[in-house]
Residue, then its C-alpha position, 0 to 999 in steps of 0.5 A: m438682165p441690165f437694159v437701157s430703153t432709148p428711142n433706137g431700142k433696148l441698149f445692155y450693158a453688163e456691170k460689176d457695181e461697186p457701191l461704196s467705190p471712192y472713184p467715178p464710174l468707169i464705162l467701157v466702150h468696144g470698137a468696131g464690129v464686136d461687142h461689150s466681151s471684147w473687154s477680158a473680165e480683168i478689165r470689166r472686174l476692175p478692184a474698187v471701181r464700178v465698170l459698166a461695160v455697153d453694148l453699142p446700139g446693133h452690137g451685142q445683145s443691144q437693139g437698133t440698127g447701129y451708126q455711122s457717125v462716131i458722135a451718133y454712137a456718143d449721145s448712146i453713151k449718154v443716153v445710158m448715163d442720165a437713164l442710169k443717173i450717171e452724172k461724171a464717169i471715167i470713159g474707157g474706150h477701145s479703136m472706136g469706142g476711144a474715138i466716142a471717149q474722146t467726142m464725148a470729153v469734146s462734145m459734152p466734156a461736162g460728163v466726163a471725168g477722165l478718159v482711157l483710151i486704148g488702140t485709137g487716135a485723134k483721127l482713124g483712117v480706113n482703107p476704102s478697099l476693107l469697106e468694099t469687102i465688108k459689104n460684098d464679103y464679109p467672111a474675107a472682111v473678117e479674115l483680113i481683120t483677123k490678120w491684121e489686128w493681134a500681134k503675130e504671137t497671139g494664139e489661135e484660141l484668141r483670134r478664133i473668139g475675135r473671129k466668132q465676136l466680128l462675125a456675130t456681129p451683122s455686116t451692115i453694122t461693122h461696114g457702118d462703124f467703119v464709116a465711121c472710123s472713116l469719117y471721124d478726125l478731131s485733129d483740129t480739136i484734141t486739144k481741148i480734152q482737159a480731163p485727167t486720160l489714160i493712152i495705152g497703145g501696142g508696140a506691135d499695133k498694126m491697126t492704129p499704130l503707136a505713132l497715133s498714141e503717142s500723137l495723143a498724148a503731146q497733144i492731151s495736156n493732162s494724160t499718162l502714155v503707156k506703151i505695151e511692148g509687143a502687143g497687137h491692135k487687141m490689148p484688152m484681149e491680147c493682154p488685159q493684165e497689163v492693161a488693167r493694171a496700168m487702168t487700176q494704177w492711173i484711176e488710183a493716182c488721178f482719182 
């Protein structure tokens, strides 16, 4: 299995190789409390693109303790890139992963060829009561998150899969992720992003409302906004074909 050794333990990544691809590699960064499997197969297997879906430290098959800082997670993605000798990549992030992607574009722009930002914002507010519930009653917190993160019409099978992903992550890791999200704020620096950026927002997203995606599009000069009407927060699982299509069209147009 593909792993990268780091001072914080081995990091796992799932790779779809594409040796003759004309495009930069695409690195997928998942959101809080889950792992790389929260990216549907349609996205992990984009045609003609080398795709690497990483498990952040402490998540999925990766070792380590996780962090309470978005910049620390961004550094871990840079470690993976350095280990695999990837000089520049498109960083695709969902939710907290989108915060990590934006942080990389601001703090280490030389390694960022482009961004795909899904269900995210320049700032991510977290209800303090959710942080307490994650700490004190994790199953109850998982039910709350499950209630909020899906569109109303989402079937029970997808909800079951999402719930299982959250429960597989230790509560301490998920708590740290949400602390990281609560501390994250690029409001004053988001305009520094110059890399071509695809922004995908869901019309029914209750966790990162569409207005956050619209705000990103207004502030990132070289950006394209795609709205998916009726989609909730878990767009990479709810509507993978629409997300994959938008990503493919954007990559072909930009690179």
